[in-house]
C-alpha positions in Angstrom: 86.5 -142.8 203.2 89.5 -143.2 201.5 87.8 -142.0 198.2 86.9 -138.8 200.3 90.3 -138.1 201.5 91.8 -138.7 198.2 89.4 -136.1 196.9 89.9 -133.6 199.4 94.1 -133.8 198.6 93.4 -133.3 194.8 90.8 -130.1 195.7 94.1 -129.3 198.1 96.5 -129.4 195.0 94.4 -127.6 192.5 94.0 -124.9 195.2 97.8 -125.0 195.5 98.5 -124.7 191.8 96.0 -122.0 191.3 97.6 -120.2 194.2 100.7 -120.4 192.4 99.6 -119.0 189.5 98.0 -116.0 191.3 100.9 -114.6 193.1 101.9 -112.1 190.2 98.2 -110.5 190.8 97.7 -108.0 193.1 94.0 -108.7 193.0 92.8 -107.4 197.0 90.0 -106.0 198.7 90.6 -102.6 201.1 89.5 -103.7 204.7 91.2 -100.5 206.0 92.9 -97.5 204.3 95.2 -95.1 206.3 96.7 -92.7 203.6 99.7 -95.2 202.6 100.1 -98.8 201.8 102.3 -99.6 204.7 99.6 -98.9 207.2 96.6 -100.2 205.8 95.0 -104.1 205.6 93.9 -105.6 202.8 92.6 -108.9 201.8 94.1 -110.6 199.0 92.9 -113.1 196.6 95.6 -115.3 197.2 94.6 -115.2 200.8 91.6 -117.1 200.4 93.5 -120.0 198.2 96.5 -120.1 200.8 94.0 -120.2 203.6 91.9 -123.0 201.6 94.6 -125.3 201.1 96.3 -125.1 204.1 93.1 -126.1 206.0 92.8 -129.0 204.0 96.0 -130.0 204.9 95.5 -129.7 208.1 92.6 -131.9 208.7 94.1 -134.6 206.4 97.5 -134.2 208.8 99.5 -133.3 205.8 101.2 -130.4 207.5 103.6 -130.3 210.3 106.7 -128.5 211.8 110.1 -130.1 212.7 112.5 -129.3 215.7 114.8 -127.8 213.6 112.1 -124.9 212.8 112.0 -123.9 216.6 114.1 -120.8 215.5 111.2 -119.7 213.1 108.3 -120.0 216.2 110.6 -118.3 218.7 110.9 -115.7 215.9 107.1 -115.5 215.3 106.6 -115.4 219.4 108.8 -112.1 219.6 106.7 -110.4 216.7 103.5 -111.3 218.5 105.1 -109.5 221.6 106.0 -106.7 219.5 102.4 -106.2 219.1 101.9 -105.1 222.5 104.5 -101.6 222.4 103.3 -100.8 218.7 102.0 -97.5 218.1 99.1 -99.0 215.7 98.1 -102.0 216.7 95.5 -102.6 214.4 98.5 -102.8 211.7 100.6 -105.0 213.7 97.8 -107.4 214.6 97.4 -107.6 210.5 101.2 -107.8 209.8 101.6 -110.8 212.5 98.5 -112.6 210.9 100.2 -112.3 207.5 103.5 -113.5 208.7 101.6 -116.5 210.4 100.1 -117.0 206.8 103.6 -117.1 205.3 105.2 -119.6 208.0 102.0 -121.5 207.1 103.2 -121.7 203.6 106.5 -122.5 204.4 105.2 -125.5 206.4 103.0 -126.6 204.0 105.3 -126.7 200.8 108.3 -128.4 203.2 106.3 -130.9 204.7 103.1 -131.9 202.6 105.3 -132.5 199.5 107.9 -134.6 201.9 105.4 -136.8 202.5 103.6 -137.0 199.4 106.1 -137.8 196.3 103.4 -138.9 194.1 102.1 -135.0 194.5 103.0 -134.1 190.7 105.9 -132.0 191.9 106.9 -130.5 188.6 103.5 -129.4 188.2 104.5 -126.9 190.8 107.5 -125.5 188.5 105.6 -125.7 185.7 102.8 -123.4 186.8 105.7 -120.9 188.1 107.3 -120.6 184.5 103.8 -120.3 182.9 103.2 -117.6 185.3 106.6 -115.8 184.4 105.9 -116.3 180.8 102.6 -114.2 181.3 104.2 -111.7 183.0 107.0 -111.5 180.8 104.6 -111.0 177.9 103.0 -108.3 179.8 106.1 -106.5 180.3 107.5 -106.6 176.7 104.1 -104.9 175.9 104.3 -102.3 178.5 108.1 -101.5 177.4 107.2 -101.0 174.1 104.2 -99.0 174.6 105.9 -97.0 177.4 102.8 -97.3 179.7 100.2 -99.8 181.4 98.2 -101.6 179.1 94.9 -100.9 180.7 94.1 -104.2 181.9 91.8 -103.7 184.9 92.1 -106.6 187.1 95.6 -107.5 185.8 97.9 -104.8 186.3 98.2 -103.3 189.9 97.9 -99.7 188.5 98.1 -97.2 185.6 101.5 -96.2 184.5 103.3 -93.7 181.8 106.8 -92.0 181.8 105.4 -88.7 183.2 103.2 -89.7 185.9 104.5 -89.1 189.5 105.8 -92.3 191.6 106.1 -94.3 188.3 109.5 -96.2 187.9 111.5 -94.8 185.0 115.1 -93.5 184.2 116.6 -90.6 182.2 117.9 -90.9 178.4 118.9 -87.9 176.7 116.0 -85.7 177.2 113.0 -88.4 177.9 112.0 -90.8 180.6 112.0 -94.3 180.2 109.3 -96.3 181.7 110.5 -99.8 183.1 108.3 -103.2 183.0 105.8 -103.7 185.7 103.9 -106.7 184.5 101.1 -106.9 187.2 103.4 -106.1 190.2 103.3 -102.9 191.9 107.1 -102.3 191.2 109.5 -103.3 188.4 112.0 -104.7 191.1 109.0 -107.3 192.3 108.5 -108.3 188.7 112.2 -109.0 188.5 112.4 -111.0 191.6 109.3 -113.3 190.3 111.1 -113.6 186.9 114.3 -114.8 189.0 111.8 -117.5 190.7 110.7 -118.8 187.1 114.2 -118.6 185.9 115.2 -120.8 188.4 112.6 -123.3 188.0 113.4 -123.4 184.9 116.9 -124.6 185.9 115.4 -127.0 188.0 113.3 -128.9 185.2 116.4 -128.5 182.9 119.0 -130.1 185.2 116.3 -132.9 186.2 115.3 -135.8 183.9 111.9 -133.8 183.6 112.4 -132.5 180.0 112.2 -135.0 177.3 111.2 -134.8 173.2 112.4 -132.0 171.0 109.0 -130.1 171.5 109.3 -129.7 175.0 113.0 -128.6 175.0 112.1 -125.8 172.4 109.2 -124.8 174.5 110.8 -124.4 177.6 113.9 -122.7 175.9 111.7 -120.1 174.3 110.2 -119.4 177.8 113.5 -119.2 179.0 114.3 -116.4 176.4 111.6 -114.5 176.9 111.9 -114.4 180.5 115.5 -113.5 180.2 114.8 -110.5 178.0 111.8 -109.5 180.2 114.2 -109.3 183.3 116.3 -106.9 181.4 112.8 -104.9 180.5 112.8 -104.2 184.2 116.2 -102.5 184.6 116.1 -103.5 187.9 120.0 -103.3 189.0 120.1 -105.8 191.8 117.7 -108.8 190.4 119.7 -108.6 186.8 123.2 -108.9 188.8 121.9 -111.7 190.8 120.8 -113.3 187.8 123.8 -113.2 186.1 125.9 -114.1 189.2 124.0 -116.8 190.6 123.3 -118.6 187.3 127.2 -118.5 186.7 127.7 -119.9 190.4 125.1 -122.5 189.8 126.4 -123.7 186.6 129.8 -123.9 188.0 129.0 -125.8 190.7 127.1 -128.4 188.7 130.4 -128.5 186.5 132.4 -129.4 189.4 129.7 -131.7 190.8 129.5 -133.7 188.0 133.3 -133.8 187.2 133.1 -136.2 191.0 130.9 -138.5 189.3 132.2 -141.9 187.6 132.2 -141.8 183.9 128.9 -143.0 182.7 126.1 -142.7 180.4 124.2 -140.7 182.7 126.9 -138.4 183.9 127.7 -137.9 180.1 124.0 -136.6 179.2 123.7 -134.4 182.4 127.2 -132.7 181.0 125.6 -132.1 177.5 122.2 -130.4 179.4 124.7 -128.3 181.7 126.7 -127.3 178.5 123.5 -126.5 176.6 122.1 -124.6 179.4 125.2 -122.5 179.6 125.0 -121.7 176.3 121.4 -120.3 176.1 122.2 -118.3 179.3 125.5 -116.8 177.7 123.6 -116.2 174.4 120.5 -114.9 175.7 121.9 -112.4 178.3 124.2 -111.1 175.3 121.7 -110.8 173.0 119.3 -108.8 175.4 122.0 -106.8 176.3 123.1 -105.9 172.5 119.5 -105.0 171.8 118.8 -102.7 175.0 122.4 -101.7 174.9 121.7 -97.7 174.8 118.9 -98.2 177.8 121.5 -100.3 179.8 124.4 -97.7 179.7 122.1 -95.0 181.1 120.8 -97.1 183.6 124.0 -99.1 184.8 126.5 -97.0 184.0 125.6 -93.4 185.0 125.0 -94.8 188.7 126.3 -91.8 191.5 125.7 -92.0 195.0 123.6 -88.8 194.9 121.3 -90.8 192.8 117.6 -90.7 194.6 117.3 -94.1 195.0 120.6 -94.7 196.7 120.4 -91.3 198.4 117.1 -92.6 199.7 118.4 -96.0 200.8 120.8 -94.6 203.0 118.6 -92.2 204.6 116.2 -95.0 205.4 118.8 -97.0 207.0 120.4 -94.2 209.0 116.7 -93.7 210.4 116.5 -97.3 211.0 119.9 -97.7 212.6 118.9 -94.7 215.0 115.6 -96.8 216.0 117.4 -100.0 216.5 119.5 -98.3 218.9 116.7 -96.3 220.7 114.5 -99.8 220.6 116.8 -102.7 220.8 114.7 -105.4 222.5 111.3 -104.9 221.2 111.5 -102.3 218.5 108.5 -100.3 217.4 106.5 -103.2 216.6 105.9 -105.5 213.4 104.7 -103.4 210.8 105.1 -100.2 212.4 107.9 -98.7 211.0 106.2 -96.2 208.9 103.6 -95.3 211.4 106.2 -94.7 214.1 108.4 -92.8 211.3 105.4 -90.3 210.8 105.7 -89.4 214.6 109.2 -89.8 215.1 111.3 -86.7 215.7 114.8 -88.0 214.3 113.2 -89.0 211.2 111.0 -85.7 210.6 114.4 -83.6 211.2 116.2 -85.6 209.0 113.6 -85.5 206.3 113.8 -81.5 206.8 117.2 -81.3 206.3 117.4 -83.7 203.0 114.3 -81.6 201.5 115.6 -78.4 202.0 119.2 -79.5 201.1 120.7 -79.1 204.5 119.1 -76.0 205.4 117.0 -75.2 208.7 113.8 -74.3 206.8 110.6 -76.1 207.6 109.8 -77.9 204.5 106.5 -80.0 204.0 107.2 -83.6 204.1 105.3 -85.4 201.2 103.4 -88.8 201.8 105.6 -90.4 199.2 108.9 -90.4 201.5 107.2 -92.1 204.6 108.5 -95.9 203.4 109.9 -98.8 205.0 114.0 -98.9 205.2 115.0 -100.6 202.2 116.6 -103.5 204.1 114.7 -106.3 205.2 117.2 -107.2 207.8 117.2 -103.8 209.4 113.4 -103.5 209.0 112.9 -106.1 211.2 115.6 -105.3 213.9 113.6 -102.0 213.8 110.3 -103.6 213.9 110.6 -106.8 216.1 114.0 -106.0 217.8 117.7 -107.2 217.7 116.8 -110.4 219.5 114.0 -111.1 216.7 116.3 -110.3 213.8 119.1 -112.5 215.5 116.4 -115.3 215.3 115.8 -115.0 211.8 119.1 -114.6 210.6 120.5 -117.7 212.6 117.0 -119.2 211.2 118.0 -118.4 207.6 121.8 -119.2 208.0 120.7 -122.9 209.2 118.6 -123.5 205.9 121.5 -122.0 204.3 124.0 -124.5 205.9 121.5 -127.4 205.0 121.2 -126.6 201.3 125.2 -126.3 200.9 125.5 -129.9 202.8 122.9 -131.2 200.3 124.9 -130.1 197.3 128.1 -131.7 198.7 126.3 -135.3 199.8 124.0 -135.7 197.0 126.5 -135.0 193.9 123.7 -136.5 191.5 121.3 -133.7 192.2 121.2 -130.3 192.8 118.5 -127.9 193.7 118.6 -124.9 191.8 116.4 -123.0 194.2 119.2 -122.7 196.7 120.9 -120.3 194.5 117.7 -118.2 194.0 117.2 -118.2 197.9 120.7 -116.8 198.2 120.1 -114.2 195.2 117.1 -113.2 197.4 119.0 -113.0 200.7 121.3 -110.4 198.6 118.5 -108.2 197.2 117.0 -108.2 201.0 119.9 -105.9 201.7 118.3 -103.1 199.3 114.6 -103.6 199.2 111.8 -104.4 201.5 109.2 -106.1 199.4 110.2 -109.4 200.7 109.1 -108.4 204.2 106.3 -105.8 203.3 104.4 -106.7 200.0 102.1 -109.9 199.9 103.9 -111.1 196.3 107.3 -110.3 197.8 106.8 -112.3 201.1 105.1 -114.9 199.1 108.2 -115.5 197.0 110.6 -115.4 199.8 108.8 -117.8 201.9 108.3 -120.3 199.1 112.0 -119.8 197.8 112.6 -120.8 201.3 110.6 -123.9 201.5 112.0 -124.7 198.1 115.4 -125.2 199.4 114.4 -127.7 202.0 115.4 -131.5 201.2 112.7 -133.2 198.8 110.5 -130.0 198.7 108.5 -130.0 195.2 111.1 -133.2 194.4 109.8 -136.6 192.9 112.5 -139.3 192.7 110.1 -141.2 190.6 110.8 -140.5 186.3 107.9 -138.8 185.5 105.9 -140.4 182.8 105.5 -137.3 180.2 103.0 -134.4 179.9 
């Protein structure tokens, strides 16, 4: 009986590692298509692996929830209620199931790893770094070729600078395509590279890395991932990378200053010094190599730029919806569906497309998108109370993370700074709520900041 349980747990772990590696891949089947991404229903390959290891964890009683997660379940309850007032209940039910699934991932990582210190936790970080390295190689090749590579089951689509809907920026007379990796948008690739980079920070600060070969291997991976992050030309994620890395390094520096002068503190200080050096050198080198592109992308920002203008547009629509439907919103997953029949959206879209005139302009399908702010999106879909519960839950986790930094001076969780970065990115994009890969990254990062998540106090022996 014991051997059988051990075998099941091993299978569970293998499924989890495969799941982590597959997060960037958009392999899915279409169960229901309704003319756009946001009103359609899919089954992803990652869903199957997620359901698989959650099922095995449940039958072995390796997953549970704590009282301090009650806010999360109240939030889930409001999301369930919102289904009954949605304009498209099918999509709402699907989005609720997805939210339930993501919360299951959060609970699994937070509790299953905490109860089993022999889980091989470092391997999870290694898997994410390996996936980040693969995405970096794809990104470099795509940028060099200035098109997708034609990898049917890896890339999310076919991309070229002149194709409609492809993320580009203007440089002189040319359109420059940003790197996608295997993601549906460069911004999502950038978020995943952030996750992989901060996993590297975690391993570097820990005592995991030993030996010159291992150091050189991981530093090389870090260098490639930083350069690839810059190739996405995603302004928000790159700024988050720079500022959160600096804050992380400074906090770790002041942490070490409070420790007694020991050989352990000296070694930790050396690791920190080298990490700071790598961060500065690789960031500066990436900037110098890509300087002409970065000048055009970062220093020609205008409030009239389409990406910024549309964000203001969606924010205004979301605020109007929240004002009209403050209690339960329009139903989870129904922002786009509701917008298609919402007079205020149609009037505003018509005015924007006609340059402020009164002409009747046909609204293109691509304009129907979720608001690029996960907090406004949640408030408009589930209601103000739902958004407040979600924010309180996040605030509670953030406070726990801050307390952990000051309580455990000999340790620091680099993923906490990543999570704060994700919260900032949520102010200007929606993929942490609407896209499979984005949601998986968000809930995974939330679980990783919980005390003891994916951490093994025992000194790893190698490999």
